[in-house]
N, C-alpha and C positions, 0 to 999 in steps of 0.2 A: 328666846333660846330654843323652845320647842319647835318653832317654825324652821330654824336653821338645821336642827337634827332631822326633821322630816324631809327637808330639801336634800340633805346629803344622802339619806336613805333612798329617796326617790331617784336621785342621779345615779347612785350605785346600782340599784335594781335594774334600771332601764338602759343604762349606757355601759355597764361593766360586767353584766352577767347575761347568760342565755335565757334566764327565767323571764326577763322582760320581753324577749322575742316571743316566747311561748304565750305570755299573757296578751300580747298584741294580736297573735293569730286567733286566740280564743275570742277576743273582741271582734275581730274581722268576721269570723264564722257566725257569731251571735247576730251581728247586724244583717248578714246575708240571709240566714235562716228566718229571721224575724220578718223580713220584707220581701224576699224573692217569691216568685210565684211558681206553681206547677199547673199543668193542664186542668187538673181537678180541684185546684184551690186558688182561685183568683181573689186576692185579699182586698183589693182597692181599685179605684178608678184607674190609677196608673198601671196596675197589673193587667186589668182588662185591655187598656190601650196597648200595652207592650205585647200581650198575647195576640191581639187582633192585627197589629202591625206585622208581627212575626209571620202570621198566617197569610195575610194578603200579599206580603212581599215575596213569599215563596211562589205564589201564582204569578206575580210580576216577573220574577226571574225565569219562570218556565215559559212565559210568553215571549221573553227576549231571546230564547234559543232559536237556532236556525229552522228546525223542524220539530216543534213540540208535538207530542202525541195527542191525538184527538181525545177530548174530554179528560185530559190528565188531571191528577190531583183530586179525584172525586171525594175521597174520605175527608181530606183537608178542607175542601170547599163546603161540604155539608156541615162540618164542625164550625167553620168560619161563620156561616150564615146563622147557625144556632146561637153561637155566642154573641154575634153582632145584634141579633134580635133582643137578647137579654140585656145587652149594653144599652140599646135604644130605650128600653123600658126603664132602666135604672137612671140613665144619665142624659138621654135625649140624643138627637142626631147632631153630630159635629164633624170636624175635619176628618177624623178617623173613618167615619161611616162614608163620607164622600169619596175617600180613597178606595174603600172597598167597592162602592158602587161603580166607580170608574174602572177599576181593574176587572170586575166581573162583567161589566158591559162590553169591554173589549174581548174578554173570554168568550162571551156569547156570539159576538160577530165572527170570531175565528172558527166557531163550531156550528154556525147556523145551518150549514149545508148537511150536517150530520144529525139533525134533530131526531130522525127516526131511530137512530142507534140507542138513544136513551131519552125518550120524551119526558119522562117524569123528572129526571135530573135537570134537563134543560128548563122545564117549567118552574122548578124550585128556584133556580137562579133568576129567571125572568121575573117571577113574582116578587122576589126580593129587590131587584134592581128597579122595578116600577115604583117602589116607594120613595125613590130619590126625589127631593124637593128643591134641588138647586144645581149648582155646577158640579160636574164630574171631575174628580181628581184621581190620581193613581193610574196604573196601567203601564204602557210602554210608549216611547216616542221614537221617531226616526231622526237619526243624526247624520249629517253630511260630512264626509271627511274634509272637504274644503273649509267648512265652518271651524273644525278643530284646528286645522293648519293656520287659519287666520287668527284664532284665539291664542295660539301658543307662539305667535310671531313676536317674541320679546326676548330680551337678553336675560334669561332666567339665571344663568350662572352668575352674572354680575349682581342680580337682585339678591339671590340667596347668600352670596358671599359678603354682601354689604351689611347684612344683619348681624349684630353682636349684642350680647347682654350689656346693657348700659347701667352704670351705677352712679351717674351724676347727671341730673336733668336740669333743664331751664326752669325758671320760676313761673313761666306762662302756664295757664290752666289748659288741660287737655280738652279738646273740643268734644262735647257730648255727641254731636252729629257724626264726627269721624269715628268715635269709639263704637257707636251703634252700628255704623257701616261695617267696621271690622268684624264685629260679632255676627252680623248678618251674613257676611261672606264665609265665616268659619262654619256656619251651619251645613255647608256642603261637604263636610268631612264624612267619609264612609263610617258606618257603624254596623254592628252585628244585626242582621235582618232589619236594618234601617230604624232601629229603636231610639236612637238619638237621646241617650240617657244623660247627656251633659247639662250642667247648669252653670251660669256665671253670676257670682255675687259681687256687686260693685260697691266700693266704699270711698267716700270723699271726706268724711268727717275725720279730722286729724286725731282726736282722742281715741276713736274706735280703731283707726289704723295703727296707732301706737300700741294699743293693747294687743292687737293681732300680731304685729311685727315682733313684739317682745317675746311672744310664745314661739314664733317661727325661729328666731334667734340665729338667722344667717344673713342678716342685713346690716350688721354693725358698720358704722362709718358712713353710711349713705341713706339710712332710713328716713331722715328728715327731708331729703331731697326728693323722695318719692311723692309724686303729685297725687296719684290715686292708686287704689289697690283693688285687684281682682282676685277672687278665690274661685277656682274651677273645681267643681264637684261632679260626681257621677251618682245617679240615683239607683240603688239596689232594687227598687221596686220594678225596674225594667228588665230584670234578669231572671233566669230560671235555672234548673238543675245543671250542674257542671259548668257554671258560668261565673263563679265567684271572682275569678281573675279578670273577666272581661270588662268589668266596670273600670279597671285601671287601664286596660288596653284602649278601650274606646275613649276614655277621658284623656289619655296621652295623645292619641291621634288628634282629637279636637284641640288640645292645647297647642300642638305644633302648628296646626292650621291657623289658630288665633294669633300666634306670635308672628307668622308671616303676614297675616291680614293686618295686624297692627302696624307692621313695618310698611305695608303698602299705603297706609293712611298717614305715614310720617309720624307715627307714635312710637317712641322708644320704649323698650321693655326690658325687664330682668326677671328670669325664672327664679322662684324661691321655693325650694322643695318642702314638702310636708311629711317627711319621714319622721313622724312624731310618735312618742308613746301615746297609747290610746287615751290616757287621762288628759293629755294636752289636746288631742283631737276633740274630745268632749267639751273642753273649755273653749276652744275656737268656735265650735258650733253654737255654744251658748252665747258668746259675745256677738257673733255674726248672725245669729238667728237663722241658722241652717238646720233644716229638718234632720232628725236622727237617722233617717233612711239613706242619707247621702254620705258618700265617702269623699274625703279630701284628696284631690289629685295634685294640685299645686296652687301656690299663690303667684301672682304676676304683678310686680311693681311697674307702674307706667308713668310716663311723663313726656314732655316734648324734648326734642334734641337741642342741645346747645350748638352754637356755631362751630366750636371745636371741642373735642373731648377725647379721653383715652379709654381704651378697652383692653381687656386681656387678649393676648394673641391666640390663646387656646388652640395650640397646634393640633392638627388632625393626623391620625395614624395613616400609613399608606394604604391604598386600595387593596394591595396584596394581603394585608392582614384582616381584611373584612370579607372579601369576595372569595368564596370557595367553589370552584368549578369542578363538577363530577363528570 
């Protein structure tokens, strides 16, 4: 009896009053303030990586400009090297450091004819880059327009129009190899300062899937047809001040890329929203073993296409209602 009363109070609070909305926003800010970083407060390895990525990517973007200023970004580079040295002492040299080495190596080459303008600054970078013990990553690359034209020589209109949310899958198991390929392709999604905060949690156990889908509560009538379940999250440790919404922007971009990548691998999918009261999000994280710093972006039910199946028409509004030309 008590459980029924609690359930009714819970449903009333979160779905029929504005108070539930306020409580969710408080939870949202608590998660963000607890895990996000500031320049002077790098709380974890993930925060260090996010800060370093943000800093070196600024240099990458500068190098990609038609005519970057000589020795541009001096304060940022000095800070980048200082924090990178601290990171190496704490965590060792890894992919992040190789990206910094690669970026600064190109920066040096672009400015080597101007050494006399700031010899101390040049040597600061040179001494740091000399520490590299392997391949150089990061920097800029040349792209030929012909390569792009060749790569986009496909019927994209037919491809994107052929994808729909599927709610009835075949009984055949989804190929792990194809799924991993789709996720690997989705990594090329753009993100704020290339911080790539997204995570994919993959579930195949029916009992666990049922528990998670019951909380999501938007999969009635087809949940047993779902072959495997993905939960897309964004890690708030990758973000800094004024970026509390960016976790959802970057996570949404990645999710769309993943949906199209799944389709390219002949894996059918259905988006399942996670617009949940914060207590439900906490429960999902507990069942799915998702770190508290991550925010739920969406669930995606996946399976293989049946030979024939029906989907919602999902009519699109006219372009005139979307495009505003000033």
